[in-house]
MIFIFI-400641 format. One record per residue (C-alpha): residue in three letters; x negated, y negated, z negated. Coordinates in steps of 0.02 Angstrom, whole numbers, padded with zeros to 5 digits, always signed. Example, Ala and Ser with C-alpha at 12.3 -4.5 7.8 and 13.67 -1.06 7.14 Angstrom:
2
ALA-00615+00225-00390
SER-00684+00053-00357
This chain:
122
UNK-06538-05120-06447
UNK-06701-05180-06366
UNK-06761-05347-06418
UNK-06781-05417-06241
UNK-06671-05570-06214
UNK-06488-05592-06251
UNK-06364-05455-06200
UNK-06245-05502-06058
UNK-06072-05506-06133
UNK-05978-05542-05973
UNK-06014-05556-05790
UNK-05875-05611-05672
UNK-05895-05602-05483
UNK-05763-05657-05351
UNK-05738-05607-05173
UNK-05596-05590-05046
UNK-05560-05430-04951
UNK-05415-05421-04829
UNK-05323-05569-04900
UNK-05339-05502-05076
UNK-05444-05594-05208
UNK-05544-05467-05302
UNK-05620-05520-05472
UNK-05752-05398-05533
UNK-05780-05403-05719
UNK-05926-05319-05806
UNK-05960-05314-05992
UNK-05851-05344-06144
UNK-05692-05455-06152
UNK-05672-05525-06326
UNK-05629-05684-06412
UNK-05797-05766-06352
UNK-05786-05708-06180
UNK-05603-05718-06140
UNK-05598-05902-06101
UNK-05723-05876-05960
UNK-05619-05733-05886
UNK-05464-05845-05904
UNK-05546-05985-05810
UNK-05607-05878-05670
UNK-05438-05791-05645
UNK-05340-05957-05648
UNK-05454-06033-05516
UNK-05434-05878-05397
UNK-05250-05882-05437
UNK-05231-06059-05365
UNK-05268-05987-05192
UNK-05113-05897-05186
UNK-05184-05734-05135
UNK-05141-05560-05207
UNK-05259-05527-05355
UNK-05353-05375-05410
UNK-05457-05380-05570
UNK-05579-05237-05563
UNK-05617-05197-05746
UNK-05688-05023-05707
UNK-05856-05083-05785
UNK-05785-05159-05939
UNK-05835-05065-06102
UNK-05723-05163-06222
UNK-05560-05259-06202
UNK-05502-05348-06355
UNK-05335-05436-06397
UNK-05401-05604-06320
UNK-05426-05507-06156
UNK-05263-05429-06164
UNK-05184-05602-06182
UNK-05274-05665-06035
UNK-05209-05525-05920
UNK-05034-05562-05985
UNK-05043-05751-05950
UNK-05117-05714-05768
UNK-04984-05579-05735
UNK-04844-05699-05786
UNK-04912-05842-05678
UNK-04938-05729-05524
UNK-04841-05783-05378
UNK-04680-05688-05339
UNK-04729-05531-05229
UNK-04914-05545-05264
UNK-04925-05458-05434
UNK-05082-05425-05536
UNK-05172-05258-05501
UNK-05299-05196-05625
UNK-05429-05068-05599
UNK-05461-04991-05771
UNK-05596-04902-05868
UNK-05550-04794-06013
UNK-05595-04938-06126
UNK-05471-05054-06037
UNK-05332-04920-06008
UNK-05310-04882-06195
UNK-05277-05053-06261
UNK-05159-05095-06115
UNK-05058-04936-06149
UNK-05058-04953-06333
UNK-04987-05129-06319
UNK-04860-05079-06188
UNK-04939-05196-06058
UNK-04941-05048-05939
UNK-04758-05084-05911
UNK-04805-05258-05838
UNK-04973-05224-05759
UNK-05011-05116-05610
UNK-05145-05007-05659
UNK-05263-04913-05547
UNK-05405-04786-05561
UNK-05511-04865-05421
UNK-05528-05020-05317
UNK-05482-04922-05156
UNK-05322-04869-05251
UNK-05281-05044-05299
UNK-05309-05113-05118
UNK-05200-04978-05049
UNK-05065-05022-05175
UNK-05049-05192-05089
UNK-05032-05121-04910
UNK-04870-05025-04917
UNK-04709-05048-05009
UNK-04712-05098-05192
UNK-04728-04948-05301
UNK-04612-04933-05451
């Protein structure tokens, strides 16, 4: 680790594309950073748009982050759902905890956007 500054633990950016809110997350989602992610997702969710959480640049997803995804998924408006773009570091804990049965996981942002344009996939 270089001694330059403090490492960035979590960066969250929000944008809207085709009526879908996209929250891009980079860094690590742990006990310290999960509240920041939850606050951002709750603010976006108030808008009522479909929600994609792009976690393709997340290097660590701890239990606090899994809890955030579960809370946001349960609070999603009917028919909007929560789509998550996963990295390997995100996919593994989601699958190990069985949350893959509740969350719509995608390999890319393009795939997550496309999933919202047609009929709902099983």
